[in-house]
N, C-alpha and C positions, 0 to 999 in steps of 0.2 A: 148399644152393647157395646162395654168394653172389651179390649182385650183380654183381660184376665177372667174376664166371664163368659167367651167363644168355649164351644166346645169341639175336641179330637173329631174328627170323619175318619175313622180306619180305615177307610176301602176306597180305592183307584177307579174312577172312571171308567167303563168298560170301552176296550178298544177293539174288539170281536167278538164274535160268539162259538163254540162248539159244541154243535148235535143239543142246542138250545140251552145252555150255559153260559153264559158272560164269561170273557176274556179279561183278566183284569191287567195282566202282565203286559209289556211289549210285545211286539208282533216277535213269534221266533223264540220266545223263552220256553213257552211250553214245549215246543217240541225239541228243542236240543235239551230241555233237561231230562226229556225222556231217554234222549239217545246216551245222555251220563250216566244215567240209569243203568238200561242195558248194559252198558260198557265195564260199570263197577258190578253188575249182578248177572253176570251171565246165566245163570242156573235159574232166573227168578229167585223170588223172596217176598219178605212181609214187609211191607214198606210204612212208616209213618208219614205222612204229611201235615206238616205245621202251616197255619195260615193257606187254608185250601180255598179261601177264596169261594164262587160259587160252583167249587165243583167240577172244574174243566179238566184240569192238571189232574184230579183225583181219578175222573174218567180215559183220559188218554192213559193212566200207568195201568189201567186195570184191563184195557185193551190189549196193553201191551203183553200181559200175562203176571201182574205182580198182584201180590192180597194189598191193599190200601185200607189203610186206618187214617181217614180226614179230618182234621179239627181245624176251628175258625174260630177267633173271638167271638163273632156273632155268627153262626150258621144260618146261613139261606135255608138248607133243608136238615129233615131229623135223621139222614144219614150221614151228617156231619156233626163228630162232637165238637163242644163246646170247649175250647181252651184258651185260658188267660195266659200266656206266654210270661208277662210281668210278675204274675204270681199264680204258678202252675199248679193244680190239683191234679195229679194223675189217678186215672180210674183205672180199674182193670182191665178196660177195650184200651187206654191210651200209654199205659206203664210199658208193656211189650212182653215177651223178647221182640225186637224188630231185628231184622239183617240190615235196615238203612232207615236213617230219617233224611226228608225233604224240607228244606225250609228255603221255598222260591220266592224273592222280593219282599220278604217281610221283615228282617233285623231292622229295616230304617224304618219304621214302625214301632218299635219296643222301646222302652225306656233305659234298661240295662241289657245292651247284645251280650256281652262276657257273660252275664249271670244265665242268659236265654241258653247259650252253648255251652255252659256246666251242669244246667238242667238237662238239656240233649244228651249229656255223655254219661250223666248217671242212668239212664236207660239202656245204655249200651253196653255188650261183651266185646270182651277185646277182640280185633279181627272185624268188626259192624262199620259199616260206612255210614259216611255225613256227605249230604249234598246242602252246599247252602248258596244263595246270591242276592245282590245289592245293587243299586244303581252304581254303575261305572265311573265314577268323578275325573279321573285321567282320563275320559275321551275328549279327544280332540274339541268337540262339541260341546263338551262339559266345563274343558277349561277356557273356550270362549265366552260362554255363558257368567262361568265366575270373573272374568278379568271385565266384562262390563256390566254386569249387576250385583257383583258380591257375593252370587249364590250358584253353585253349580247346576247343572240339568235338573229338573224336576225335586229343585228344593229352593226352599226360601220363606220368605211369609205368608205367600200364599198356599202353597204345600206344606205350611207347618200344621197348617187345620185342616186341609182339603189335599190329600190323603192321607195326612198324616205322619208325613216323614220328618221325623223328629230324630234322628239317629244317621250321621255322614260317617262313612265307612269306607276310605280308601283302600285299596287291593292288601298295600302293608300293615295297614291295623286289622283288616278282618284277618287276616294271616297269622296273627301273632295273637288275636282272640280264639281261635279255634286250634294250634298249638297250648296254648296254655290252659285252655278247656281240657286237656289232654288226650291230642291226636296226633297222629303222625301223618308220614306219608302224605304230605300235603302237597296238591296242587293248583294253580289259576289258571283260568280259563276267560274269555270273553265273549258272550252271544249277545242276540237279542239287537231288535231295530227301533227306530224311532217309527211312530205313527202318522207321521205326515204324506200328503197325499196332496196334488194338484201343483199350485206356483210353489206353494210351501215345501214342496218335495224337491223340487227344482232349485229353489234357492237354496238349500238346506246340501244337495249335492254341489252346486257353486262355491259353498262354504267350506265345506270339507277337505274340496280341491283347492280352495285358495290356502286354506290353514296346511295342507302338507307340501305346499312350495316354501314355507316358510319353516318347514322342519316339522310340524305338528302331525306327525301321523299316527294311526295304530293298525296295529292287524289282529283283528281279531279272529277268533276259531270260527265263529259260526254267526253269519249276519254282520250289522256293524259292529257289535262288541259292547251296546251300550251299558251291558249289566257283567259283572264281574261276579264268577263262576269259581267256588272253592272246593274240591273233594278231599277228604282226610277220610284216614282210618283211626277207628278208637284204639288207643294202647294198652 
């Protein structure tokens, strides 16, 4: 099969489980997402989750007291609604109103991130909130990968088809996409960690220490900061 005939698989390999649901995001990403949603909606509210995967994050948000409507391109459960972000067809269940839209580790999988953000904005009322995240390509580990291999961490020829990482979004670009989609009060944070273990984890820690010595440091808000989080308010 040639490259032109290969199909893209839009699913990251699971790194953990949560109450029987596979977790496909980097370690700590779901926990930090719940923390940020709580900060944005301290009194609770209705949340649309796009890119729900196997439902682990939706379950965490429900347990935190939020009314969650989860969606995914290929829903593994009948309680997750199907939604193709590259060609969204909003239904009575998915068009809102919502107090917040959560799009975690999903924009790197879509063909038109700006279009997706504009579509999300159309669902929200002024004052409603947005939370998006994507791999942090400015993290020292990712910058080293770029220098050595020509592609950031979890991007490149291998990741293009599986898990379908086709859109690279540095934090400045994601911020501009969000602003131009009609959002204000934009804040950028970082969270999540690599899923390395054993000798690979030891080597990774040595690598990060060595990079810090030459000035490549990163102050994360949570974990190692391998993912960029952007929160914003609909204007």
